[in-house]
Biopython code that builds the backbone (N, CA, C, O; Angstrom):
import numpy as np
from Bio.PDB.StructureBuilder import StructureBuilder

atoms = [
    (1, "UNK", "N", (0.845, -1.167, 0.000)),
    (1, "UNK", "CA", (0.000, 0.000, 0.000)),
    (1, "UNK", "C", (0.889, 1.228, 0.000)),
    (1, "UNK", "O", (1.804, 1.347, 0.815)),
    (2, "UNK", "N", (0.618, 2.126, -0.907)),
    (2, "UNK", "CA", (1.337, 3.389, -0.993)),
    (2, "UNK", "C", (0.581, 4.399, -0.145)),
    (2, "UNK", "O", (-0.632, 4.553, -0.284)),
    (3, "UNK", "N", (1.293, 5.078, 0.724)),
    (3, "UNK", "CA", (0.708, 6.112, 1.572)),
    (3, "UNK", "C", (1.438, 7.409, 1.262)),
    (3, "UNK", "O", (2.664, 7.476, 1.347)),
    (4, "UNK", "N", (0.681, 8.434, 0.902)),
    (4, "UNK", "CA", (1.261, 9.758, 0.669)),
    (4, "UNK", "C", (0.545, 10.748, 1.575)),
    (4, "UNK", "O", (-0.680, 10.715, 1.698)),
    (5, "UNK", "N", (1.305, 11.618, 2.200)),
    (5, "UNK", "CA", (0.741, 12.658, 3.050)),
    (5, "UNK", "C", (1.144, 13.988, 2.436)),
    (5, "UNK", "O", (2.329, 14.291, 2.295)),
    (6, "UNK", "N", (0.131, 14.783, 2.070)),
    (6, "UNK", "CA", (0.372, 16.046, 1.375)),
    (6, "UNK", "C", (-0.389, 17.176, 2.063)),
    (6, "UNK", "O", (-1.254, 16.939, 2.906)),
    (7, "UNK", "N", (-0.051, 18.397, 1.689)),
    (7, "UNK", "CA", (-0.760, 19.552, 2.217)),
    (7, "UNK", "C", (-2.210, 19.505, 1.754)),
    (7, "UNK", "O", (-2.514, 19.002, 0.672)),
    (8, "UNK", "N", (-3.103, 20.037, 2.589)),
    (8, "UNK", "CA", (-4.523, 20.026, 2.240)),
    (8, "UNK", "C", (-4.739, 20.753, 0.916)),
    (8, "UNK", "O", (-4.212, 21.843, 0.691)),
    (9, "UNK", "N", (-5.524, 20.124, 0.054)),
    (9, "UNK", "CA", (-5.819, 20.696, -1.251)),
    (9, "UNK", "C", (-4.842, 20.284, -2.340)),
    (9, "UNK", "O", (-4.991, 20.699, -3.490)),
    (10, "UNK", "N", (-3.842, 19.475, -2.000)),
    (10, "UNK", "CA", (-2.806, 19.088, -2.963)),
    (10, "UNK", "C", (-2.863, 17.615, -3.358)),
    (10, "UNK", "O", (-1.913, 17.114, -3.961)),
    (11, "UNK", "N", (-3.934, 16.913, -3.042)),
    (11, "UNK", "CA", (-3.998, 15.476, -3.324)),
    (11, "UNK", "C", (-4.399, 15.157, -4.763)),
    (11, "UNK", "O", (-4.094, 14.069, -5.254)),
    (12, "UNK", "N", (-5.069, 16.070, -5.443)),
    (12, "UNK", "CA", (-5.600, 15.752, -6.770)),
    (12, "UNK", "C", (-4.531, 15.311, -7.766)),
    (12, "UNK", "O", (-4.705, 14.299, -8.446)),
    (13, "UNK", "N", (-3.438, 16.048, -7.861)),
    (13, "UNK", "CA", (-2.402, 15.712, -8.848)),
    (13, "UNK", "C", (-1.764, 14.349, -8.573)),
    (13, "UNK", "O", (-1.640, 13.553, -9.505)),
    (14, "UNK", "N", (-1.354, 14.041, -7.335)),
    (14, "UNK", "CA", (-0.795, 12.705, -7.098)),
    (14, "UNK", "C", (-1.803, 11.580, -7.330)),
    (14, "UNK", "O", (-1.429, 10.509, -7.810)),
    (15, "UNK", "N", (-3.063, 11.805, -6.999)),
    (15, "UNK", "CA", (-4.085, 10.773, -7.215)),
    (15, "UNK", "C", (-4.282, 10.531, -8.705)),
    (15, "UNK", "O", (-4.307, 9.383, -9.148)),
    (16, "UNK", "N", (-4.421, 11.597, -9.479)),
    (16, "UNK", "CA", (-4.577, 11.434, -10.929)),
    (16, "UNK", "C", (-3.369, 10.712, -11.528)),
    (16, "UNK", "O", (-3.519, 9.859, -12.403)),
    (17, "UNK", "N", (-2.173, 11.058, -11.051)),
    (17, "UNK", "CA", (-0.958, 10.407, -11.551)),
    (17, "UNK", "C", (-0.944, 8.920, -11.200)),
    (17, "UNK", "O", (-0.540, 8.095, -12.019)),
    (18, "UNK", "N", (-1.381, 8.577, -9.993)),
    (18, "UNK", "CA", (-1.439, 7.168, -9.583)),
    (18, "UNK", "C", (-2.382, 6.385, -10.487)),
    (18, "UNK", "O", (-2.071, 5.266, -10.894)),
    (19, "UNK", "N", (-3.522, 6.966, -10.799)),
    (19, "UNK", "CA", (-4.493, 6.287, -11.662)),
    (19, "UNK", "C", (-3.937, 6.119, -13.074)),
    (19, "UNK", "O", (-4.107, 5.065, -13.688)),
    (20, "UNK", "N", (-3.276, 7.150, -13.588)),
    (20, "UNK", "CA", (-2.670, 7.044, -14.923)),
    (20, "UNK", "C", (-1.544, 6.011, -14.951)),
    (20, "UNK", "O", (-1.295, 5.394, -15.987)),
    (21, "UNK", "N", (-0.861, 5.818, -13.815)),
    (21, "UNK", "CA", (0.272, 4.888, -13.751)),
    (21, "UNK", "C", (-0.149, 3.449, -13.483)),
    (21, "UNK", "O", (0.705, 2.567, -13.396)),
    (22, "UNK", "N", (-1.445, 3.194, -13.352)),
    (22, "UNK", "CA", (-1.893, 1.813, -13.207)),
    (22, "UNK", "C", (-2.692, 1.481, -11.969)),
    (22, "UNK", "O", (-3.197, 0.365, -11.852)),
    (23, "UNK", "N", (-2.824, 2.416, -11.036)),
    (23, "UNK", "CA", (-3.679, 2.156, -9.872)),
    (23, "UNK", "C", (-5.132, 2.172, -10.331)),
    (23, "UNK", "O", (-5.502, 2.936, -11.222)),
    (24, "UNK", "N", (-5.941, 1.336, -9.724)),
    (24, "UNK", "CA", (-7.354, 1.295, -10.102)),
    (24, "UNK", "C", (-8.220, 2.176, -9.227)),
    (24, "UNK", "O", (-9.318, 2.567, -9.622)),
    (25, "UNK", "N", (-7.733, 2.487, -8.046)),
    (25, "UNK", "CA", (-8.500, 3.320, -7.129)),
    (25, "UNK", "C", (-7.554, 3.961, -6.123)),
    (25, "UNK", "O", (-6.422, 3.513, -5.941)),
    (26, "UNK", "N", (-8.032, 5.005, -5.479)),
    (26, "UNK", "CA", (-7.268, 5.664, -4.416)),
    (26, "UNK", "C", (-8.263, 6.174, -3.384)),
    (26, "UNK", "O", (-9.397, 6.516, -3.717)),
    (27, "UNK", "N", (-7.835, 6.221, -2.151)),
    (27, "UNK", "CA", (-8.660, 6.753, -1.069)),
    (27, "UNK", "C", (-7.946, 7.967, -0.498)),
    (27, "UNK", "O", (-6.746, 7.923, -0.226)),
    (28, "UNK", "N", (-8.696, 9.057, -0.317)),
    (28, "UNK", "CA", (-8.134, 10.284, 0.244)),
    (28, "UNK", "C", (-8.965, 10.677, 1.452)),
    (28, "UNK", "O", (-10.194, 10.686, 1.394)),
    (29, "UNK", "N", (-8.289, 11.002, 2.547)),
    (29, "UNK", "CA", (-9.002, 11.519, 3.716)),
    (29, "UNK", "C", (-8.154, 12.586, 4.382)),
    (29, "UNK", "O", (-6.959, 12.706, 4.114)),
    (30, "UNK", "N", (-8.784, 13.354, 5.251)),
    (30, "UNK", "CA", (-8.114, 14.470, 5.909)),
    (30, "UNK", "C", (-7.521, 14.044, 7.239)),
    (30, "UNK", "O", (-8.027, 13.139, 7.902)),
    (31, "UNK", "N", (-6.448, 14.707, 7.613)),
    (31, "UNK", "CA", (-5.809, 14.463, 8.900)),
    (31, "UNK", "C", (-5.123, 15.733, 9.365)),
    (31, "UNK", "O", (-5.095, 16.735, 8.651)),
    (32, "UNK", "N", (-4.576, 15.684, 10.555)),
    (32, "UNK", "CA", (-3.836, 16.823, 11.102)),
    (32, "UNK", "C", (-2.439, 16.372, 11.474)),
    (32, "UNK", "O", (-2.252, 15.328, 12.100)),
    (33, "UNK", "N", (-1.466, 17.168, 11.083)),
    (33, "UNK", "CA", (-0.086, 16.875, 11.447)),
    (33, "UNK", "C", (0.160, 17.166, 12.913)),
    (33, "UNK", "O", (-0.374, 18.133, 13.456)),
    (34, "UNK", "N", (0.949, 16.349, 13.546)),
    (34, "UNK", "CA", (1.268, 16.553, 14.958)),
    (34, "UNK", "C", (2.744, 16.851, 15.168)),
    (34, "UNK", "O", (3.204, 16.917, 16.308)),
    (35, "UNK", "N", (3.494, 17.031, 14.084)),
    (35, "UNK", "CA", (4.928, 17.287, 14.190)),
    (35, "UNK", "C", (5.209, 18.747, 14.478)),
    (35, "UNK", "O", (5.109, 19.195, 15.620)),
    (36, "UNK", "N", (5.558, 19.482, 13.445)),
    (36, "UNK", "CA", (5.906, 20.893, 13.601)),
    (36, "UNK", "C", (4.631, 21.696, 13.817)),
    (36, "UNK", "O", (3.657, 21.543, 13.080)),
    (37, "UNK", "N", (4.647, 22.547, 14.829)),
    (37, "UNK", "CA", (3.483, 23.388, 15.118)),
    (37, "UNK", "C", (3.880, 24.850, 15.004)),
    (37, "UNK", "O", (4.983, 25.247, 15.378)),
    (38, "UNK", "N", (2.956, 25.638, 14.480)),
    (38, "UNK", "CA", (3.190, 27.070, 14.370)),
    (38, "UNK", "C", (2.515, 27.768, 15.538)),
    (38, "UNK", "O", (1.447, 27.351, 15.987)),
    (39, "UNK", "N", (3.138, 28.829, 16.029)),
    (39, "UNK", "CA", (2.555, 29.630, 17.106)),
    (39, "UNK", "C", (1.959, 30.896, 16.501)),
    (39, "UNK", "O", (2.601, 31.574, 15.698)),
    (40, "UNK", "N", (0.739, 31.203, 16.891)),
    (40, "UNK", "CA", (0.048, 32.366, 16.347)),
    (40, "UNK", "C", (-0.326, 33.350, 17.446)),
    (40, "UNK", "O", (-0.680, 32.960, 18.558)),
    (41, "UNK", "N", (-0.241, 34.628, 17.112)),
    (41, "UNK", "CA", (-0.771, 35.682, 17.964)),
    (41, "UNK", "C", (-0.169, 35.752, 19.350)),
    (41, "UNK", "O", (0.790, 35.051, 19.672)),
    (42, "UNK", "N", (-0.748, 36.606, 20.152)),
    (42, "UNK", "CA", (-0.285, 36.812, 21.515)),
    (42, "UNK", "C", (-0.631, 35.645, 22.420)),
    (42, "UNK", "O", (0.013, 35.438, 23.449)),
    (43, "UNK", "N", (-1.637, 34.890, 22.043)),
    (43, "UNK", "CA", (-2.074, 33.780, 22.882)),
    (43, "UNK", "C", (-1.175, 32.557, 22.747)),
    (43, "UNK", "O", (-1.221, 31.656, 23.584)),
    (44, "UNK", "N", (-0.361, 32.522, 21.702)),
    (44, "UNK", "CA", (0.528, 31.378, 21.497)),
    (44, "UNK", "C", (-0.211, 30.082, 21.225)),
    (44, "UNK", "O", (0.230, 29.011, 21.642)),
    (45, "UNK", "N", (-1.336, 30.176, 20.524)),
    (45, "UNK", "CA", (-2.124, 28.983, 20.208)),
    (45, "UNK", "C", (-1.379, 28.097, 19.213)),
    (45, "UNK", "O", (-0.800, 28.594, 18.247)),
    (46, "UNK", "N", (-1.393, 26.816, 19.444)),
    (46, "UNK", "CA", (-0.756, 25.871, 18.530)),
    (46, "UNK", "C", (-1.738, 25.506, 17.426)),
    (46, "UNK", "O", (-2.875, 25.122, 17.698)),
    (47, "UNK", "N", (-1.297, 25.628, 16.190)),
    (47, "UNK", "CA", (-2.120, 25.262, 15.040)),
    (47, "UNK", "C", (-1.533, 24.001, 14.430)),
    (47, "UNK", "O", (-0.341, 23.948, 14.127)),
    (48, "UNK", "N", (-2.361, 22.996, 14.253)),
    (48, "UNK", "CA", (-1.912, 21.746, 13.647)),
    (48, "UNK", "C", (-2.251, 21.792, 12.162)),
    (48, "UNK", "O", (-3.427, 21.853, 11.803)),
    (49, "UNK", "N", (-1.253, 21.762, 11.304)),
    (49, "UNK", "CA", (-1.512, 21.859, 9.871)),
    (49, "UNK", "C", (-2.383, 20.702, 9.380)),
    (49, "UNK", "O", (-2.153, 19.543, 9.723)),
    (50, "UNK", "N", (-3.384, 21.041, 8.574)),
    (50, "UNK", "CA", (-4.256, 20.007, 8.016)),
    (50, "UNK", "C", (-3.583, 19.367, 6.811)),
    (50, "UNK", "O", (-2.923, 20.042, 6.021)),
    (51, "UNK", "N", (-3.755, 18.076, 6.683)),
    (51, "UNK", "CA", (-3.130, 17.293, 5.614)),
    (51, "UNK", "C", (-4.184, 16.455, 4.899)),
    (51, "UNK", "O", (-5.295, 16.267, 5.395)),
    (52, "UNK", "N", (-3.815, 15.959, 3.732)),
    (52, "UNK", "CA", (-4.607, 14.955, 3.038)),
    (52, "UNK", "C", (-3.752, 13.692, 2.977)),
    (52, "UNK", "O", (-2.572, 13.741, 2.628)),
    (53, "UNK", "N", (-4.356, 12.577, 3.317)),
    (53, "UNK", "CA", (-3.661, 11.297, 3.294)),
    (53, "UNK", "C", (-4.221, 10.494, 2.126)),
    (53, "UNK", "O", (-5.433, 10.317, 2.003)),
    (54, "UNK", "N", (-3.332, 10.017, 1.281)),
    (54, "UNK", "CA", (-3.710, 9.255, 0.089)),
    (54, "UNK", "C", (-3.285, 7.804, 0.299)),
    (54, "UNK", "O", (-2.131, 7.531, 0.629)),
    (55, "UNK", "N", (-4.218, 6.878, 0.109)),
    (55, "UNK", "CA", (-3.927, 5.444, 0.191)),
    (55, "UNK", "C", (-4.167, 4.820, -1.179)),
    (55, "UNK", "O", (-5.226, 5.006, -1.777)),
    (56, "UNK", "N", (-3.185, 4.087, -1.665)),
    (56, "UNK", "CA", (-3.298, 3.428, -2.964)),
    (56, "UNK", "C", (-2.756, 2.009, -2.814)),
    (56, "UNK", "O", (-1.612, 1.820, -2.401)),
    (57, "UNK", "N", (-3.572, 1.017, -3.147)),
    (57, "UNK", "CA", (-3.126, -0.376, -3.114)),
    (57, "UNK", "C", (-2.961, -0.841, -4.556)),
    (57, "UNK", "O", (-3.896, -0.790, -5.355)),
    (58, "UNK", "N", (-1.756, -1.292, -4.868)),
    (58, "UNK", "CA", (-1.455, -1.796, -6.210)),
    (58, "UNK", "C", (-0.641, -3.078, -6.073)),
    (58, "UNK", "O", (-0.039, -3.317, -5.026)),
    (59, "UNK", "N", (-0.614, -3.903, -7.116)),
    (59, "UNK", "CA", (0.245, -5.089, -7.081)),
    (59, "UNK", "C", (1.711, -4.672, -6.927)),
    (59, "UNK", "O", (2.100, -3.578, -7.335)),
    (60, "UNK", "N", (2.508, -5.549, -6.340)),
    (60, "UNK", "CA", (3.923, -5.254, -6.087)),
    (60, "UNK", "C", (4.659, -4.749, -7.326)),
    (60, "UNK", "O", (5.482, -3.838, -7.234)),
    (61, "UNK", "N", (4.367, -5.334, -8.475)),
    (61, "UNK", "CA", (5.104, -4.960, -9.685)),
    (61, "UNK", "C", (4.784, -3.546, -10.173)),
    (61, "UNK", "O", (5.491, -3.023, -11.035)),
    (62, "UNK", "N", (3.740, -2.923, -9.643)),
    (62, "UNK", "CA", (3.395, -1.555, -10.055)),
    (62, "UNK", "C", (3.783, -0.493, -9.029)),
    (62, "UNK", "O", (3.658, 0.701, -9.300)),
    (63, "UNK", "N", (4.244, -0.909, -7.871)),
    (63, "UNK", "CA", (4.521, 0.051, -6.794)),
    (63, "UNK", "C", (5.499, 1.131, -7.239)),
    (63, "UNK", "O", (5.222, 2.318, -7.065)),
    (64, "UNK", "N", (6.637, 0.745, -7.809)),
    (64, "UNK", "CA", (7.659, 1.731, -8.182)),
    (64, "UNK", "C", (7.136, 2.752, -9.182)),
    (64, "UNK", "O", (7.343, 3.953, -9.004)),
    (65, "UNK", "N", (6.461, 2.292, -10.232)),
    (65, "UNK", "CA", (5.988, 3.235, -11.244)),
    (65, "UNK", "C", (4.915, 4.157, -10.687)),
    (65, "UNK", "O", (4.876, 5.333, -11.047)),
    (66, "UNK", "N", (4.044, 3.658, -9.820)),
    (66, "UNK", "CA", (2.999, 4.499, -9.238)),
    (66, "UNK", "C", (3.608, 5.514, -8.273)),
    (66, "UNK", "O", (3.230, 6.685, -8.287)),
    (67, "UNK", "N", (4.543, 5.076, -7.439)),
    (67, "UNK", "CA", (5.203, 6.009, -6.512)),
    (67, "UNK", "C", (5.922, 7.102, -7.290)),
    (67, "UNK", "O", (5.784, 8.281, -6.965)),
    (68, "UNK", "N", (6.685, 6.729, -8.309)),
    (68, "UNK", "CA", (7.408, 7.738, -9.102)),
    (68, "UNK", "C", (6.443, 8.739, -9.731)),
    (68, "UNK", "O", (6.710, 9.941, -9.739)),
    (69, "UNK", "N", (5.327, 8.249, -10.254)),
    (69, "UNK", "CA", (4.345, 9.144, -10.870)),
    (69, "UNK", "C", (3.744, 10.101, -9.840)),
    (69, "UNK", "O", (3.563, 11.286, -10.119)),
    (70, "UNK", "N", (3.439, 9.586, -8.659)),
    (70, "UNK", "CA", (2.867, 10.433, -7.609)),
    (70, "UNK", "C", (3.863, 11.495, -7.147)),
    (70, "UNK", "O", (3.494, 12.651, -6.940)),
    (71, "UNK", "N", (5.121, 11.099, -6.988)),
    (71, "UNK", "CA", (6.162, 12.042, -6.551)),
    (71, "UNK", "C", (6.333, 13.152, -7.582)),
    (71, "UNK", "O", (6.401, 14.328, -7.226)),
    (72, "UNK", "N", (6.404, 12.782, -8.854)),
    (72, "UNK", "CA", (6.557, 13.793, -9.915)),
    (72, "UNK", "C", (5.371, 14.743, -9.955)),
    (72, "UNK", "O", (5.544, 15.961, -9.978)),
    (73, "UNK", "N", (4.168, 14.187, -9.963)),
    (73, "UNK", "CA", (2.964, 15.010, -10.105)),
    (73, "UNK", "C", (2.742, 15.932, -8.914)),
    (73, "UNK", "O", (2.267, 17.057, -9.073)),
    (74, "UNK", "N", (3.086, 15.455, -7.721)),
    (74, "UNK", "CA", (2.846, 16.246, -6.517)),
    (74, "UNK", "C", (4.055, 16.989, -6.005)),
    (74, "UNK", "O", (3.996, 17.614, -4.946)),
    (75, "UNK", "N", (5.180, 16.932, -6.758)),
    (75, "UNK", "CA", (6.432, 17.569, -6.307)),
    (75, "UNK", "C", (6.815, 17.104, -4.907)),
    (75, "UNK", "O", (7.309, 17.892, -4.100)),
    (76, "UNK", "N", (6.590, 15.839, -4.623)),
    (76, "UNK", "CA", (6.817, 15.319, -3.278)),
    (76, "UNK", "C", (8.290, 15.146, -2.939)),
    (76, "UNK", "O", (8.631, 14.780, -1.814)),
    (77, "UNK", "N", (9.161, 15.406, -3.902)),
    (77, "UNK", "CA", (10.593, 15.370, -3.616)),
    (77, "UNK", "C", (11.113, 16.729, -3.138)),
    (77, "UNK", "O", (12.306, 16.885, -2.877)),
    (78, "UNK", "N", (10.218, 17.703, -3.027)),
    (78, "UNK", "CA", (10.585, 19.032, -2.543)),
    (78, "UNK", "C", (10.329, 19.128, -1.039)),
    (78, "UNK", "O", (9.341, 18.582, -0.548)),
    (79, "UNK", "N", (11.204, 19.813, -0.303)),
    (79, "UNK", "CA", (11.030, 19.932, 1.154)),
    (79, "UNK", "C", (9.713, 20.611, 1.526)),
    (79, "UNK", "O", (9.326, 21.613, 0.925)),
    (80, "UNK", "N", (9.040, 20.055, 2.515)),
    (80, "UNK", "CA", (7.828, 20.657, 3.048)),
    (80, "UNK", "C", (6.562, 20.412, 2.261)),
    (80, "UNK", "O", (5.495, 20.883, 2.656)),
    (81, "UNK", "N", (6.646, 19.685, 1.155)),
    (81, "UNK", "CA", (5.466, 19.458, 0.314)),
    (81, "UNK", "C", (4.684, 18.240, 0.782)),
    (81, "UNK", "O", (3.453, 18.256, 0.781)),
    (82, "UNK", "N", (5.376, 17.200, 1.177)),
    (82, "UNK", "CA", (4.731, 15.968, 1.616)),
    (82, "UNK", "C", (5.726, 14.830, 1.562)),
    (82, "UNK", "O", (6.913, 15.042, 1.313)),
    (83, "UNK", "N", (5.240, 13.623, 1.797)),
    (83, "UNK", "CA", (6.120, 12.463, 1.702)),
    (83, "UNK", "C", (5.317, 11.224, 1.377)),
    (83, "UNK", "O", (4.095, 11.191, 1.524)),
    (84, "UNK", "N", (6.032, 10.205, 0.931)),
    (84, "UNK", "CA", (5.417, 8.949, 0.499)),
    (84, "UNK", "C", (6.162, 7.801, 1.164)),
    (84, "UNK", "O", (7.384, 7.840, 1.314)),
    (85, "UNK", "N", (5.407, 6.775, 1.564)),
    (85, "UNK", "CA", (6.036, 5.544, 2.024)),
    (85, "UNK", "C", (5.160, 4.379, 1.607)),
    (85, "UNK", "O", (3.996, 4.564, 1.253)),
    (86, "UNK", "N", (5.719, 3.178, 1.649)),
    (86, "UNK", "CA", (5.020, 1.978, 1.196)),
    (86, "UNK", "C", (4.959, 0.979, 2.339)),
    (86, "UNK", "O", (5.954, 0.730, 3.019)),
    (87, "UNK", "N", (3.775, 0.412, 2.540)),
    (87, "UNK", "CA", (3.549, -0.610, 3.561)),
    (87, "UNK", "C", (3.120, -1.909, 2.889)),
    (87, "UNK", "O", (2.421, -1.872, 1.877)),
    (88, "UNK", "N", (3.523, -3.050, 3.430)),
    (88, "UNK", "CA", (3.063, -4.319, 2.857)),
    (88, "UNK", "C", (1.589, -4.553, 3.185)),
    (88, "UNK", "O", (1.113, -4.175, 4.255)),
    (89, "UNK", "N", (0.886, -5.172, 2.266)),
    (89, "UNK", "CA", (-0.499, -5.586, 2.497)),
    (89, "UNK", "C", (-0.496, -7.107, 2.475)),
    (89, "UNK", "O", (-0.296, -7.720, 1.426)),
    (90, "UNK", "N", (-0.716, -7.710, 3.630)),
    (90, "UNK", "CA", (-0.703, -9.163, 3.730)),
    (90, "UNK", "C", (-2.031, -9.794, 3.351)),
    (90, "UNK", "O", (-2.085, -10.954, 2.944)),
    (91, "UNK", "N", (-3.105, -9.019, 3.488)),
    (91, "UNK", "CA", (-4.426, -9.571, 3.212)),
    (91, "UNK", "C", (-5.353, -8.434, 2.830)),
    (91, "UNK", "O", (-5.298, -7.356, 3.421)),
    (92, "UNK", "N", (-6.204, -8.671, 1.845)),
    (92, "UNK", "CA", (-7.218, -7.695, 1.452)),
    (92, "UNK", "C", (-8.488, -8.448, 1.105)),
    (92, "UNK", "O", (-8.447, -9.432, 0.366)),
    (93, "UNK", "N", (-9.598, -8.000, 1.623)),
    (93, "UNK", "CA", (-10.896, -8.602, 1.337)),
    (93, "UNK", "C", (-11.702, -7.604, 0.529)),
    (93, "UNK", "O", (-11.710, -6.414, 0.842)),
    (94, "UNK", "N", (-12.371, -8.069, -0.495)),
    (94, "UNK", "CA", (-13.135, -7.167, -1.340)),
    (94, "UNK", "C", (-12.239, -6.397, -2.293)),
    (94, "UNK", "O", (-12.573, -5.291, -2.715)),
    (95, "UNK", "N", (-11.112, -6.980, -2.625)),
    (95, "UNK", "CA", (-10.142, -6.294, -3.470)),
    (95, "UNK", "C", (-10.269, -6.702, -4.933)),
    (95, "UNK", "O", (-9.292, -6.622, -5.677)),
    (96, "UNK", "N", (-11.455, -7.137, -5.361)),
    (96, "UNK", "CA", (-11.604, -7.592, -6.734)),
    (96, "UNK", "C", (-11.299, -6.488, -7.743)),
    (96, "UNK", "O", (-10.937, -6.778, -8.883)),
    (97, "UNK", "N", (-11.440, -5.238, -7.340)),
    (97, "UNK", "CA", (-11.127, -4.131, -8.238)),
    (97, "UNK", "C", (-9.637, -4.048, -8.529)),
    (97, "UNK", "O", (-9.230, -3.374, -9.475)),
    (98, "UNK", "N", (-8.822, -4.721, -7.736)),
    (98, "UNK", "CA", (-7.377, -4.682, -7.939)),
    (98, "UNK", "C", (-6.899, -5.774, -8.885)),
    (98, "UNK", "O", (-5.706, -5.873, -9.171)),
    (99, "UNK", "N", (-7.812, -6.580, -9.363)),
    (99, "UNK", "CA", (-7.447, -7.616, -10.325)),
    (99, "UNK", "C", (-6.537, -8.653, -9.731)),
    (99, "UNK", "O", (-6.905, -9.326, -8.769)),
    (100, "UNK", "N", (-5.340, -8.797, -10.294)),
    (100, "UNK", "CA", (-4.396, -9.826, -9.872)),
    (100, "UNK", "C", (-3.937, -9.645, -8.439)),
    (100, "UNK", "O", (-3.558, -10.620, -7.791)),
    (101, "UNK", "N", (-3.961, -8.409, -7.921)),
    (101, "UNK", "CA", (-3.498, -8.180, -6.546)),
    (101, "UNK", "C", (-4.370, -8.911, -5.543)),
    (101, "UNK", "O", (-3.900, -9.290, -4.471)),
    (102, "UNK", "N", (-5.637, -9.114, -5.880)),
    (102, "UNK", "CA", (-6.549, -9.784, -4.953)),
    (102, "UNK", "C", (-6.167, -11.245, -4.752)),
    (102, "UNK", "O", (-6.414, -11.810, -3.687)),
    (103, "UNK", "N", (-5.570, -11.854, -5.763)),
    (103, "UNK", "CA", (-5.218, -13.262, -5.638)),
    (103, "UNK", "C", (-3.790, -13.479, -5.153)),
    (103, "UNK", "O", (-3.389, -14.615, -4.898)),
    (104, "UNK", "N", (-3.027, -12.411, -5.026)),
    (104, "UNK", "CA", (-1.620, -12.543, -4.599)),
    (104, "UNK", "C", (-1.521, -12.833, -3.120)),
    (104, "UNK", "O", (-0.418, -12.973, -2.591)),
]
sb = StructureBuilder()
sb.init_structure("model")
sb.init_model(0)
sb.init_chain("A")
sb.init_seg("    ")
for serial, (resi, resn, name, xyz) in enumerate(atoms, 1):
    if name == "N":
        sb.init_residue(resn, " ", resi, " ")
    sb.init_atom(name, np.array(xyz, "f"), 0.0, 1.0, " ", f" {name:<3s}", serial, name[0])
structure = sb.get_structure()
């Protein structure tokens, strides 16, 4: 499973690139970063930057091409834009949309 975390409003380009590179579907949801916090105003309130999290499950043989496409489209190789990592998927139920990945 490819996981990309990007700034809010920046998920469209990496998702479109993933689909063009062979992914059949992608899931996007919102989250809040808990790392670097900005201090605002006299009150010193901590603001947690909002993020979009992209999940894409593809067969192993497509991971590299999909990741490269997402990085290029979303400029994810630039500092502060976002990051991508890959997690193994040992089991998936209802993954018929993934074709061969469902039987792997």
